C-alpha positions as CSV (number, residue, x, y, z in Angstrom):
1,M,0.2,0.1,0.0
2,S,1.6,3.0,-1.3
3,V,1.3,6.6,0.8
4,W,-1.1,7.9,-2.4
5,D,-3.6,4.8,-2.0
6,D,-5.7,6.5,0.8
7,L,-5.7,10.3,-1.1
8,V,-9.7,9.6,-2.2
9,G,-10.4,11.1,-5.4
10,Q,-7.2,13.2,-5.9
11,E,-5.6,11.2,-8.9
12,K,-4.3,14.1,-10.6
13,V,-2.4,15.5,-7.6
14,S,-0.9,12.4,-6.6
15,E,0.6,11.9,-10.2
16,Q,2.0,15.1,-9.8
17,L,3.6,14.8,-6.6
18,T,5.2,11.5,-7.2
19,A,6.6,13.3,-10.6
20,A,8.0,16.0,-8.1
21,A,9.1,13.1,-5.6
22,R,11.1,11.4,-8.4
23,D,12.9,14.9,-9.0
24,A,13.5,15.3,-5.4
25,D,15.3,12.1,-5.2
26,A,17.5,13.1,-8.6
27,L,18.5,16.7,-6.8
28,V,19.3,14.5,-3.3
29,T,21.4,12.0,-5.4
30,A,23.0,14.9,-7.5
31,A,23.8,16.9,-4.6
32,A,25.6,13.8,-2.5
33,A,27.7,13.1,-5.9
34,D,28.6,16.7,-6.2
35,A,26.8,16.1,-10.0
36,P,25.3,19.1,-11.8
37,L,21.6,19.5,-10.3
38,P,19.2,18.5,-13.3
39,E,17.7,21.7,-15.4
40,A,14.0,21.0,-15.7
41,S,12.8,19.6,-11.9
42,R,9.1,19.6,-10.7
43,M,10.3,19.6,-7.2
44,T,10.3,23.3,-5.7
45,H,11.0,24.3,-1.6
46,A,7.2,25.8,-0.8
47,W,3.7,24.2,-1.7
48,L,0.1,25.4,-0.9
49,F,-2.1,22.7,-1.4
50,T,-5.7,24.4,-1.2
51,G,-9.5,22.9,-1.3
52,P,-12.8,22.5,0.2
53,P,-12.9,21.2,3.5
54,G,-12.8,17.3,3.7
55,A,-10.8,17.1,0.5
56,G,-7.6,16.0,2.4
57,R,-5.5,18.7,1.8
58,T,-3.5,17.4,5.2
59,Q,-3.2,13.9,3.8
60,V,-2.1,15.0,0.7
61,A,0.7,17.0,2.3
62,R,1.3,14.4,5.1
63,A,1.7,11.8,2.5
64,F,4.0,14.1,0.0
65,A,6.2,14.2,2.9
66,A,6.6,10.6,3.3
67,A,7.2,10.1,-0.5
68,L,10.0,12.6,0.0
69,Q,11.5,10.7,3.1
70,C,10.6,7.4,1.5
71,V,13.9,5.0,1.9
72,S,12.6,1.6,0.0
73,P,15.5,0.1,-1.8
74,D,12.7,-0.3,-4.8
75,R,13.3,3.5,-5.6
76,A,16.9,2.3,-6.6
77,L,14.9,0.1,-9.3
78,G,12.7,2.4,-10.8
79,G,9.7,2.3,-8.2
80,A,8.3,5.4,-6.9
81,P,8.8,7.1,-3.9
82,G,6.3,6.9,-1.0
83,C,6.2,3.0,-0.9
84,G,4.3,3.4,2.6
85,F,6.1,0.4,4.1
86,C,9.7,1.8,4.8
87,D,10.7,3.6,7.9
88,G,11.2,7.3,6.5
89,C,7.3,6.5,5.2
90,H,5.8,5.2,8.2
91,T,7.5,7.5,10.6
92,A,6.4,10.3,8.4
93,L,2.7,9.5,7.7
94,V,1.9,9.0,12.0
95,G,4.0,12.3,12.7
96,T,6.9,10.9,14.7
97,H,10.0,11.6,11.9
98,A,12.5,13.4,13.3
99,D,12.6,15.6,9.9
100,V,9.1,16.6,9.4
101,S,7.4,19.1,11.7
102,T,4.1,19.6,12.0
103,V,2.1,23.5,13.1
104,V,-1.4,23.1,14.3
105,A,-3.2,25.9,15.1
106,V,-3.9,25.8,18.7
107,G,-6.3,28.0,19.3
108,A,-8.2,30.9,16.7
109,Q,-4.7,31.8,15.4
110,I,-1.2,30.8,14.9
111,L,0.8,32.4,17.0
112,V,4.3,33.5,16.6
113,D,5.3,31.9,19.0
114,D,4.1,28.9,18.1
115,M,6.3,29.3,15.0
116,R,9.4,30.4,15.7
117,D,11.0,26.8,16.7
118,T,9.7,25.6,13.7
119,V,11.2,28.3,11.8
120,R,14.6,28.2,13.3
121,K,14.5,24.5,12.4
122,S,13.8,24.9,8.8
123,F,17.3,26.5,8.3
124,T,19.3,23.3,9.7
125,S,19.9,20.4,7.3
126,P,18.4,17.1,8.2
127,A,18.9,15.0,11.1
128,N,18.2,11.7,9.0
129,G,16.2,12.0,6.7
130,R,16.6,13.2,3.1
131,W,14.4,16.5,3.4
132,Q,13.7,18.9,5.9
133,V,10.0,18.7,6.1
134,I,7.9,21.6,7.8
135,L,4.2,21.1,7.4
136,V,1.8,23.9,8.5
137,E,-2.1,22.2,8.5
138,D,-3.7,25.5,9.3
139,A,-2.0,28.0,7.2
140,E,-4.9,30.1,7.1
141,R,-4.7,30.8,11.0
142,L,-1.3,32.5,10.4
143,N,-1.0,35.9,12.0
144,E,0.6,38.9,11.3
145,K,3.6,38.4,12.8
146,S,3.7,34.4,12.1
147,A,3.0,34.7,8.8
148,N,5.9,37.2,8.5
149,A,8.3,34.4,10.2
150,V,6.9,32.4,7.5
151,L,7.5,34.3,4.6
152,K,11.3,35.6,5.6
153,A,11.8,31.3,5.9
154,V,10.2,30.7,2.5
155,E,11.8,33.8,0.6
156,E,15.3,32.1,1.8
157,P,14.9,28.5,2.5
158,A,17.8,25.9,3.1
159,P,19.0,23.8,0.3
160,R,17.1,20.5,1.4
161,T,14.3,22.6,3.5
162,V,10.2,22.5,1.8
163,W,7.2,24.0,3.1
164,L,4.0,22.2,2.9
165,L,1.2,24.9,3.6
166,C,-2.4,24.0,3.8
167,A,-5.5,26.3,3.5
168,P,-9.1,26.2,2.1
169,S,-8.4,29.1,-0.8
170,L,-5.7,30.7,-2.2
171,E,-6.8,34.4,-0.6
172,D,-6.6,32.4,3.1
173,V,-3.2,32.8,2.4
174,L,-0.8,36.3,2.3
175,P,0.1,37.1,-1.8
176,T,3.7,37.1,-0.7
177,I,3.6,34.0,0.5
178,R,1.4,32.4,-1.9
179,S,3.3,33.8,-4.7
180,R,6.4,31.7,-3.6
181,C,4.7,28.6,-3.4
182,R,3.5,26.0,-5.9
183,H,-0.2,25.8,-5.9
184,L,-2.1,22.2,-6.2
185,N,-5.9,22.8,-5.8
186,L,-8.0,19.7,-4.4
187,R,-11.4,18.9,-5.6
188,T,-14.4,17.4,-3.2
189,P,-14.3,13.4,-3.8
190,S,-17.3,12.1,-5.0
191,V,-20.1,10.6,-2.8
192,D,-19.0,7.3,-4.7
193,A,-15.7,7.8,-4.0
194,V,-15.7,8.0,-0.3
195,A,-17.8,5.0,0.3
196,D,-15.7,3.0,-1.9
197,M,-13.2,4.2,0.6
198,L,-14.4,3.4,3.7
199,V,-15.6,-0.4,2.6
200,R,-12.0,-1.0,1.1
201,R,-10.0,0.7,4.2
202,E,-12.3,0.5,7.1
203,G,-14.0,-2.9,6.7
204,V,-17.4,-0.7,6.9
205,E,-21.0,-2.5,5.5
206,P,-21.2,-1.0,2.2
207,D,-24.9,0.6,3.1
208,V,-23.5,2.3,6.2
209,A,-20.7,3.8,4.0
210,A,-22.9,4.8,1.5
211,A,-25.0,6.8,4.4
212,A,-22.1,8.3,6.0
213,A,-20.3,9.5,2.7
214,R,-23.8,10.6,1.9
215,A,-24.4,12.3,4.4
216,T,-21.2,14.4,4.8
217,Q,-21.2,15.3,1.0
218,G,-17.9,13.6,0.5
219,H,-16.0,14.9,3.8
220,V,-13.2,12.4,4.0
221,D,-12.4,12.6,7.8
222,R,-15.9,12.5,8.9
223,A,-17.7,10.4,6.4
224,R,-15.1,8.2,8.2
225,R,-15.9,9.2,11.6
226,L,-19.2,9.2,11.0
227,A,-19.2,5.4,9.7
228,T,-16.9,3.9,12.3
229,D,-18.4,6.1,16.0
230,P,-21.5,5.6,17.0
231,A,-21.7,8.5,19.3
232,A,-21.1,10.6,16.2
233,R,-24.3,9.5,14.7
234,E,-26.0,9.7,17.8
235,R,-25.1,13.3,17.7
236,R,-26.0,14.1,14.2
237,A,-29.3,12.8,14.8
238,T,-29.8,15.1,17.7
239,V,-28.6,17.9,15.6
240,L,-31.0,16.8,13.0
241,K,-34.2,16.8,15.1
242,L,-33.2,20.6,16.7
243,P,-35.6,22.2,13.8
244,L,-38.5,20.3,15.2
245,R,-37.5,21.5,18.8
246,I,-38.0,24.9,18.4
247,D,-41.5,25.8,18.2
248,D,-41.2,28.4,20.9
249,I,-38.8,30.1,22.4
250,G,-38.2,28.4,25.4
251,G,-37.5,25.2,23.0
252,C,-35.4,27.4,21.2
253,L,-33.0,28.4,24.2
254,K,-33.1,25.0,25.7
255,A,-32.2,23.4,22.0
256,A,-29.1,26.4,22.0
257,Q,-28.1,25.5,25.4
258,E,-28.3,21.5,24.7
259,L,-25.8,21.5,21.6
260,V,-23.4,24.2,23.3
261,D,-22.9,21.9,26.4
262,A,-22.6,18.7,23.9
263,A,-19.6,20.8,21.9
264,A,-18.4,21.5,25.4
265,E,-18.2,17.9,26.3
266,D,-16.6,16.8,23.0
267,A,-13.9,19.2,24.0
268,K,-13.4,17.8,27.3
269,Q,-13.2,14.3,26.2
270,L,-10.3,15.2,24.2
271,A,-8.8,17.3,26.7
272,E,-8.6,14.1,29.3
273,E,-7.1,12.0,26.3
274,I,-4.5,14.9,25.2
275,D,-3.8,17.1,28.3
276,V,-2.7,15.0,31.2
277,K,-0.4,13.2,28.6
278,E,1.6,16.4,28.1
279,T,2.0,17.4,31.6
280,E,2.9,14.4,32.7
281,E,5.8,14.7,29.8
282,L,6.5,18.0,30.6
283,K,6.8,17.1,34.4
284,A,9.2,14.8,33.6
285,A,11.2,16.5,31.0
286,L,11.7,19.0,33.6
287,G,12.5,16.8,36.3
288,A,9.7,16.6,39.0
289,A,9.8,13.3,40.6
290,Q,6.6,11.5,40.5
291,G,3.5,12.7,42.8
292,G,6.1,15.4,44.0
293,R,6.2,19.1,43.5
294,M,7.8,20.7,40.8
295,P,11.4,21.9,40.6
296,R,12.2,25.7,41.0
297,G,12.0,28.1,38.4
298,T,9.4,25.8,36.1
299,A,6.3,27.6,37.0
300,G,6.2,30.1,34.0
301,V,6.7,26.6,31.4
302,M,4.1,25.2,33.5
303,K,1.7,28.2,33.0
304,E,2.4,28.6,29.1
305,L,1.2,24.8,28.8
306,E,-1.6,25.3,30.5
307,D,-2.3,28.5,28.3
308,K,-1.8,26.2,25.6
309,Q,-4.3,23.7,26.5
310,K,-7.4,26.1,27.6
311,R,-6.9,27.6,23.8
312,R,-7.1,24.5,22.7
313,R,-10.0,23.6,24.2
314,T,-11.4,26.5,23.6
315,R,-10.8,25.7,19.6
316,T,-12.1,22.0,20.1
317,Q,-15.3,23.1,21.5
318,R,-16.1,26.1,18.3
319,D,-14.6,23.1,15.7
320,S,-17.2,20.9,17.5
321,L,-20.1,23.4,17.0
322,D,-18.8,24.2,13.6
323,L,-19.4,20.8,12.8
324,A,-22.9,20.4,14.3
325,L,-23.6,23.8,12.1
326,T,-22.5,22.4,8.9
327,D,-24.8,19.1,9.4
328,L,-27.9,21.7,10.2
329,T,-27.0,23.5,7.0
330,A,-26.9,20.6,4.9
331,F,-30.2,19.8,6.5
332,Y,-31.8,22.5,5.2
333,R,-30.6,22.5,1.8
334,D,-32.2,19.4,1.7
335,V,-35.2,21.1,2.9
336,L,-34.4,23.8,0.0
337,A,-34.3,21.2,-2.4
338,L,-37.5,19.4,-1.9
339,Q,-39.1,22.7,-1.8
340,L,-37.8,23.2,-5.5
341,G,-38.1,20.3,-6.9
342,S,-34.6,20.0,-7.4
343,R,-33.2,16.7,-8.6
344,I,-29.9,17.2,-6.8
345,A,-29.6,13.8,-4.5
346,L,-30.7,14.2,-1.0
347,A,-27.4,14.5,2.1
348,N,-29.9,13.1,4.9
349,T,-32.2,10.4,3.4
350,D,-32.7,8.9,7.1
351,A,-34.4,11.9,7.5
352,E,-36.5,12.1,5.2
353,D,-39.8,12.6,6.9
354,I,-39.0,15.2,8.9
355,L,-37.3,16.9,5.5
356,E,-40.5,16.5,3.7
357,R,-42.5,17.4,6.8
358,L,-40.5,20.7,7.1
359,A,-40.5,21.9,3.3
360,R,-44.7,21.5,3.2
361,G,-45.1,24.0,6.1
362,S,-42.5,26.5,5.1
363,S,-41.6,28.3,1.8
364,P,-38.3,28.7,0.1
365,E,-37.8,32.1,1.1
366,S,-37.8,31.1,5.1
367,T,-35.5,28.1,4.3
368,L,-32.7,30.5,2.4
369,R,-33.3,32.8,5.5
370,R,-33.0,29.8,7.8
371,I,-29.6,29.1,6.3
372,E,-28.4,32.3,6.4
373,A,-29.0,32.5,9.8
374,I,-26.5,29.5,10.6
375,A,-24.1,31.1,8.0
376,A,-24.1,34.0,10.5
377,C,-23.7,32.0,13.7
378,R,-20.9,30.5,11.8
379,D,-19.2,34.2,11.4
380,A,-20.0,35.3,15.1
381,L,-18.3,31.9,16.3
382,D,-15.0,33.0,14.4
383,R,-15.5,36.6,15.9
384,N,-15.2,35.1,19.4
385,V,-18.6,35.6,20.1
386,A,-19.5,33.9,23.0
387,P,-20.7,30.0,21.9
388,L,-24.6,30.4,23.7
389,L,-25.0,33.8,22.6
390,A,-24.4,32.9,18.9
391,V,-26.4,29.8,19.2
392,E,-29.0,31.1,21.0
393,A,-29.5,34.2,18.6
394,M,-29.2,31.4,15.4
395,T,-32.3,29.2,17.1
396,L,-34.1,32.0,17.6
397,A,-34.1,33.3,14.0
398,L,-34.7,29.3,12.9
399,R,-37.8,29.7,14.7
400,S,-39.1,33.0,12.9
401,G,-38.0,32.0,9.4
């Protein structure tokens, strides 16, 4: 199984990156032998991967990082880089390769403090691998200072450093940064392609795979979670019942509170899995005895970790809310499709009775206003409005139509 096999619906991009990885091999070989560099190379020092949510931007970038670090002996015989089995591929894919650094937004933004060590590392030579790879998963979340730090590193990179930036669109990245990157745009995979992947890779029953792929409209990660996690299916079912629970103001406020509480519970569960491990690892690194007091002078480091964890919990809660709002938008899109007699396939066939009831009881204009109310709620959350206030305003707008 090569590193490209899990990239659903991105065959053209995979071909381009495979060719670039081959040229990257030639560059490393030529440099090692002190030979002339190839004149025309499809490899470059900075890449920008864009595409809609669920297209697999991060997965594509990580597969490319693995192909660059591939040490399979088959490559010498003409095999494509990215075997998926060697130590270089495996560690790059699971995130433990010493020369593949990943930057993820902990909070709403990637701060310059989060980038400083990574930018410094980008100017060093690879320790074990063939390339020093810097993967920025949320390039659209770079603030002004962190973006400027990245710009300086991309302008004058080390000879064997590669930057891989992921963002929803070109407009989400500074023009000065994107002009120095090779751009690859990903497309949303088809529902059939996602369903086929779930059957082949996850062993999901075909009918469950088809329902998950259809419900998420080709979003690979969400489809995988929906197909394999019963709790995720229960949460989605609860969200889809919300339009039936907002007949009065009390129902609106209660539904909003439950939606926010569910998102907070998701964030808490993730925090319990990650925060304790991070805290114990940092305490051990600082020399604290198990169950004992922290050494002097370490309070500031621990406070910095606590702040980071708090920002991550806030972002996780808002990401969970955003997921619920995405499901709600798809629900009203189906209502609108029924009202207009559209032939497009419904995403929520499991709730078709509810969809038809709401379609008969309202007009297309009111459905559009409800979709706009959900979009306004998402915008409010992006502006750091208190989640409960934003969701309450949305549920009240959904009631009035």
